[in-house]
N, C-alpha and C positions, 0 to 999 in steps of 0.2 A: 424594367422595360418602359420607355417613354411613350406617352400618349401622343398619337399623331395630331398635328395642329388642324383645327377646323378650316375648311375652305373659306377664304375671305377674312380670316382672323387678322392677318397682317394689315389688310386694308382698313378694317374697323379700328385697329390700334392706331394706325397713322392718322385716321380721321379724328379720333378722339384727342390725340395729342395736338392736332392742328386747332381744334376748337378750344382746347385748354389754353394754348398760347394766345388765341384771340381774346379769351376771357382775361388772361393776365395783362394783355396790352390795354384793354379797356379799363381795368382796375388801376394799372400803373399810370395811366394818362392823367389821373387826378392827384397823383402823389407829387409832393414838392421835395426838393427843388426841380422845376421844369428845366430840361436841357435846351435852353434857348439857342445857344451858340450852335450846338449840333443840329438843331431843327433848321436854323437858317442856312447852314452849310448844305444840308441835304436838300432843302428846297432849291437852292441855287444849282446844285449839281443835277437834280432831276430836270430842271428847266433847261440847263445847258445841253443835255443829251436828248431831249425830247421835243423842244419847241420847233426847231427847223424841220425835222422829219414829219411832225404832226401837221404843220402848215402845208408841206408839200403833198402829203397824203390826202388832206381834206379837200384840195382843189379837184382832183379827179373823182373823188367820192361824190361831191356835189354835182359835178358835171355828168357823171354816169346816171345818177338818180334823175336829174332834170331831163336829160335826153331820153331816157327810157320812159319816164312818165309823160313827157311831151308827145312821144310817138304813140303811146297807149291812149292818151286822152284825145288825140287827133283821130284815131281809129273809131272811137265810140262817140265822137262829136261833143266832147266835153272839154274843149281847150281852155275855157274860162276857169277851170278848176286846177290847171297845171301848177300855178303858183302855190296854192294852199297845200296840194298833195306833196309837192317836192320839198317845200319848206318844213312841213310837219314831219316828213320822213327823215330829213336831215337833223332836225332838232331833237326829235324823240328817239331815233334809232341810230343813225349814222354817227353823229357827233360823240355820244358816250362810248360807242364801240370802238371808234377810231382812237379816241383818247385812251381807253383802257388797254387796247392792244399795244400802243406805243409806251404807255407807262409800264406794262408788264414786260414787253419785249426789251426795251432799252433800259428803263429805270430799275425794274424788278430784277433783271439779270445782274445788273451792277450791284444791287443791294445783296443779292444772294452770294455773289462772288466775294464781296467784301467780308460779309459775316462768315462765309465758309473758310476763307483764308485765315481769319482770326481764330476760328475754331481749331483748325488743324495745327496752328502754331501755339495752341493751348492758351491763347490770351483770354478766352472766355472762362476757362477753368481758373486762371489766375485771378480774374475779377471776382468769381464766386468765392475763392479762398479769402480774398481781401474783404469780403462782405459787401461787394458792389453788385447790384442786380443788373445783369446784362440786358434784361428786358426793359427795365426802366432807363438805363443809360444809353443803350444802342438801338433797341427795336422800336420803342415808342416814338422817338424823333423821326425815324425813317418812315414808319407807317403814317404818322400825321402829315409828314411832308408829301408823301404820295397822295394822300387824300386832298390836300390843299392844291397841289399842282394839278391834279386831275380835274378839279372843279374849274380852275382858271383856264386850263387848256381846252376844256369842253366849251367854254364861252368863246374862245378864239376859233375853234373849229366850227362852231355854229355860224359865226359871222363870215368866216372865209367860205364855208360851204354854201351858205345862202347867196353870197355875192357871186360865187362861181356858177351856181345853178341859174341865177338871174341872167348872167352874161350869156351862158350857152343857150338858154331857152329863148331869150330875146334876140340875140345876134344870129345864132346858127339855125334856129327853128322858126324864125320870123314871128315870135310871140309878141303880144302887145304888153308894153310895160305897165300900163294902167290896169289891165285885167290881171296880170300877174300879182300885183300888189293888192288889188281890191279883193281877190279871192282869198288871199292870205289873211287879210284883216277880217274877212267875213266868217271864216271857219276856225281860225286859230284862237287860242286863249292863253292867258298867262300861265296856267297850270301846265301847259305843254313844255314851257321852258323850265319850270320847276322840276318836272319829272326827269328831264334831261340832266339837270344839275344833281339831282338826288342819285341818279344812276351813276354818274361820274364819281360822286362821293363814295358810294358803296363799292364801285369797281376799284377805286384807289385803295380802299381798305383791304379788299380781297387780295389785290396784287401785292401790297406791302406785307400782309400776314403770311401768304404762301412763300414769298421770297425769303422772309426772315426765318420761317420754319425750316425750309430746306437748307438755308445757310447755316443754321445752328445745328443741323443734324446731317452732315455729309458723311459719306464713306471715307475710309482712310486715304490719305494722300491727295496730291493735286488732281488726279483723275477723278476722285470722288467729288471734288468741288465742281469740276466741269459737268459731271453727271447730274449733280444737284441743281445746277443752273438750268440744264435742259429740262429736268423734271419740273422745276418751278414754273417755267414758261408754259409747258404743256398743261399742267394742272390748273394754272391760272386761267388759261384760255377756256378750258372746259367749264370751270366754275363761273367765269364771266358770262358765257352764253346761257348757262342755266339761270343765273341770277337775273339776266336781262329778260328771259322768258317769264320768270315769276313776277318781276316788277311791272312789266308791260301788261300782263294779265290782270294784276291787281288794279293798276291804274285805269285800264279800260272798263273794268267792272265798277269801280268806285266813282270815278269822275265822269259825269255825263258829257257827251259831245256838245259842242256849242250849237245852239239852235234846235236841239232835240227836246 
């Protein structure tokens, strides 16, 4: 008579395998030879599928933040701080999250579908029989490409979002350009940009690992690949928001605010 499985045992097992794959990717990243050609191809592919949607999404994100904060600061009589509040919100929070969502939704789903189709066609098993590590050959270039592209896209989103916020605050809400820029320079610091880039780097790693894990472990048949893609996107979103909360909390506790 078989012993019934403990509640949550499957979740713990999947979590352990996900962390094991992450450890394998980190270890294999330092192995030689490095797959330069695969890495460049994956970088170009991720850029081609994410750069335009990311740019289009960053404009309304910056506009909404600027309009909302502009209205709030006007109510409390602190219009002079609109620039600092909106820019810091965009750089620290909006830019990494927008970048991560696009990397996970567009790039991660494509990575998961590609690896999933290779798995059900038994290409992954064939590589293992030939002594070729699928993690080193396929997963590492894709994860590193997701990290690099996420950092670069985060910089682009920051610039586009700040420009969009400046335009909507100054043009639509009759803000003062000098006050907008002066408040930003008075309260912002370089570490605000670094935490945004660090978040993008971590989010890219998470998106790549989850997509690769689900792609390497799909259920049978094409339907299983489609289900794996959906699961990868959902799990990535959950992990991204949790990681964002942890990184933000640590940053606010460790780095003192400017002028404090």
